[in-house]
Legacy VTK file of the C-alpha trace (Angstrom):
# vtk DataFile Version 3.0
C-alpha trace
ASCII
DATASET POLYDATA
POINTS 85 float
-30.105 34.252 6.823
-29.535 37.132 9.168
-27.400 37.112 12.296
-25.563 39.556 14.510
-21.871 39.770 15.225
-20.258 41.929 17.819
-18.330 44.783 16.197
-14.889 43.392 17.069
-15.665 39.988 15.577
-17.169 41.578 12.471
-14.063 43.740 12.026
-11.779 40.710 12.427
-13.866 38.705 9.919
-13.826 41.573 7.428
-10.064 41.974 7.824
-9.461 38.244 7.325
-11.714 38.129 4.254
-9.953 41.169 2.789
-6.533 39.584 3.438
-7.672 36.519 1.452
-9.237 38.678 -1.287
-12.645 37.137 -0.685
-16.051 38.633 0.038
-17.186 38.216 3.644
-20.185 36.162 2.459
-17.898 33.641 0.776
-15.791 33.279 3.934
-18.949 32.745 6.006
-20.225 30.102 3.545
-16.856 28.300 3.728
-16.980 28.326 7.524
-20.532 26.968 7.573
-19.631 24.291 5.009
-16.654 23.222 7.135
-18.812 23.161 10.277
-21.340 20.849 8.580
-18.585 18.631 7.133
-17.085 18.117 10.603
-20.141 16.054 11.539
-19.810 13.939 8.389
-16.111 13.330 9.145
-16.912 12.467 12.766
-19.542 9.920 11.701
-17.231 8.437 9.052
-14.400 8.126 11.563
-16.669 6.504 14.163
-17.915 3.966 11.602
-14.367 3.212 10.425
-13.315 2.653 14.043
-16.315 0.370 14.635
-15.517 -1.703 11.544
-11.840 -1.877 12.443
-12.661 -3.130 15.932
-15.069 -5.676 14.499
-12.402 -6.961 12.082
-9.853 -7.161 14.883
-12.254 -9.231 16.981
-12.954 -11.569 14.063
-9.279 -12.145 13.325
-8.534 -12.865 16.993
-9.861 -16.395 16.428
-7.007 -18.190 14.608
-9.534 -20.493 12.895
-11.629 -17.674 11.443
-11.743 -16.670 7.791
-10.467 -13.227 8.798
-7.389 -14.724 10.431
-6.752 -16.850 7.326
-6.931 -13.767 5.126
-4.546 -11.898 7.427
-2.056 -14.802 7.292
-2.258 -14.751 3.500
-1.680 -10.998 3.396
1.251 -11.275 5.811
2.757 -14.016 3.640
2.392 -11.844 0.550
3.985 -8.918 2.364
6.946 -11.052 3.417
7.378 -12.339 -0.133
7.130 -8.927 -1.781
9.058 -7.244 1.027
12.045 -9.490 0.390
11.710 -8.854 -3.340
11.639 -5.059 -2.869
14.753 -4.891 -0.696
LINES 1 86
85 0 1 2 3 4 5 6 7 8 9 10 11 12 13 14 15 16 17 18 19 20 21 22 23 24 25 26 27 28 29 30 31 32 33 34 35 36 37 38 39 40 41 42 43 44 45 46 47 48 49 50 51 52 53 54 55 56 57 58 59 60 61 62 63 64 65 66 67 68 69 70 71 72 73 74 75 76 77 78 79 80 81 82 83 84
């Protein structure tokens, strides 16, 4: 892969890589890896938010299985919370 950097940016990148005792190529690979991972984290976060919202909607109905599970968890937390104090 070949790309151009303006001289000031290249100098700053070289200085930063030298300060971290790493080759410039390794620093560039790390930056690219992080850039790609950002998309994975964004998608994961969006899916977690979607599932959380879906669970919240399901537990809003007091007669739902989700609400029953939440009541059971809350009861366990109260029991163990008192025991841990």
